[in-house]
C-alpha positions as CSV (number, residue, x, y, z in Angstrom):
1,X,-55.8,-40.8,-22.3
2,X,-55.5,-37.0,-23.0
3,X,-56.6,-34.9,-19.6
4,X,-56.4,-31.1,-20.2
5,X,-54.8,-29.6,-17.0
6,X,-56.3,-25.7,-16.3
7,X,-53.7,-23.3,-14.1
8,X,-50.3,-23.7,-13.7
9,X,-49.6,-23.6,-17.7
10,X,-50.8,-27.2,-17.9
11,X,-49.2,-29.3,-15.8
12,X,-51.3,-31.1,-13.0
13,X,-52.0,-29.2,-10.3
14,X,-49.8,-29.2,-6.9
15,X,-53.1,-29.7,-4.7
16,X,-55.2,-31.7,-6.6
17,X,-56.8,-34.5,-4.8
18,X,-55.1,-37.9,-5.2
19,X,-58.6,-39.3,-6.1
20,X,-60.2,-36.3,-7.8
21,X,-61.9,-37.7,-11.5
22,X,-61.8,-35.0,-14.5
23,X,-64.9,-33.7,-15.3
24,X,-66.4,-34.7,-19.3
25,X,-66.7,-31.2,-21.0
26,X,-68.3,-30.9,-24.8
27,X,-66.0,-28.7,-26.1
28,X,-67.0,-27.2,-29.4
29,X,-64.5,-26.4,-31.4
30,X,-63.5,-25.3,-35.7
31,X,-62.6,-28.9,-36.6
32,X,-65.9,-30.1,-35.0
33,X,-67.7,-31.0,-31.6
34,X,-65.8,-33.8,-29.0
35,X,-64.9,-34.4,-25.4
36,X,-62.7,-33.3,-23.4
37,X,-61.5,-33.7,-20.1
38,X,-59.9,-31.6,-17.9
39,X,-58.5,-31.3,-14.3
40,X,-60.0,-27.6,-12.3
41,X,-57.7,-26.5,-10.3
42,X,-57.9,-26.8,-6.5
43,X,-55.2,-24.4,-5.2
44,X,-56.4,-22.6,-1.9
45,X,-57.0,-18.9,-4.1
46,X,-59.0,-21.2,-6.1
47,X,-61.4,-19.6,-8.9
48,X,-64.0,-20.9,-10.0
49,X,-64.8,-23.3,-12.5
50,X,-66.2,-20.9,-15.3
51,X,-62.9,-18.8,-14.3
52,X,-60.7,-21.5,-14.6
53,X,-62.2,-22.5,-18.2
54,X,-62.3,-18.2,-19.4
55,X,-58.7,-17.7,-18.4
56,X,-58.1,-20.8,-20.6
57,X,-59.5,-19.5,-23.5
58,X,-63.1,-21.9,-23.2
59,X,-66.2,-20.1,-23.0
60,X,-68.9,-21.6,-20.2
61,X,-72.0,-22.5,-21.8
62,X,-73.6,-22.1,-17.8
63,X,-71.4,-20.2,-15.1
64,X,-72.8,-22.5,-12.5
65,X,-71.1,-26.4,-13.3
66,X,-69.7,-25.7,-16.9
67,X,-70.5,-28.6,-18.6
68,X,-70.6,-27.7,-22.2
69,X,-67.7,-24.9,-23.4
70,X,-67.6,-22.8,-26.5
71,X,-63.2,-22.4,-28.1
72,X,-62.4,-18.8,-27.9
73,X,-61.5,-19.5,-32.0
74,X,-65.4,-21.8,-32.8
75,X,-66.6,-17.9,-31.9
76,X,-64.1,-15.7,-33.7
77,X,-65.2,-18.0,-36.6
78,X,-68.7,-18.3,-35.7
79,X,-68.8,-13.6,-35.7
80,X,-66.9,-13.8,-39.4
81,X,-69.3,-16.7,-40.6
82,X,-72.9,-14.8,-39.4
83,X,-70.9,-10.7,-40.7
84,X,-70.0,-12.3,-44.3
85,X,-72.7,-14.7,-44.6
86,X,-75.5,-13.5,-42.9
87,X,-75.6,-17.6,-41.6
88,X,-78.0,-19.1,-39.3
89,X,-77.0,-20.0,-36.0
90,X,-78.2,-23.9,-36.8
91,X,-76.4,-24.2,-39.6
92,X,-73.5,-23.0,-38.5
93,X,-74.1,-25.9,-35.3
94,X,-75.3,-28.9,-38.4
95,X,-71.6,-28.0,-40.3
96,X,-69.7,-28.5,-37.0
97,X,-71.7,-31.6,-36.7
98,X,-70.6,-32.7,-40.3
99,X,-67.0,-31.9,-39.7
100,X,-67.5,-34.2,-36.1
101,X,-68.9,-36.5,-38.5
102,X,-69.6,-35.9,-42.0
103,X,-71.0,-39.5,-42.6
104,X,-73.8,-39.7,-39.6
105,X,-73.8,-36.2,-38.5
106,X,-77.5,-36.6,-37.1
107,X,-76.3,-38.8,-34.6
108,X,-73.6,-35.8,-32.8
109,X,-74.7,-35.2,-30.2
110,X,-73.7,-31.3,-28.7
111,X,-74.1,-31.7,-25.7
112,X,-72.4,-32.8,-22.2
113,X,-76.0,-34.9,-21.1
114,X,-76.4,-36.7,-24.2
115,X,-72.6,-37.5,-24.4
116,X,-72.4,-39.4,-21.7
117,X,-75.5,-41.9,-21.6
């Protein structure tokens, strides 16, 4: 059930259409890789989705139609890891997959297209 409301300080956008569906994002955070449902703001002075995500501390993997995001916290953690241990990005993602599901880390998907299917 949780749906993250973008804009309006976590409250539902007053211009959200009644038939609007939430967007599922593959979200990479320091505690693993998860699905996150979001509702974008639909106000007349609308910002594009990528900007709404950035304002909410999520870095979109793509600018157009983002479906995968990284929290600012995970970007900072990765940066610190690479500065101190020279760990490769591949190894860092392996660590996050283990944090998501330590028993079956190889089954953890890292993109939303694989999460949905």
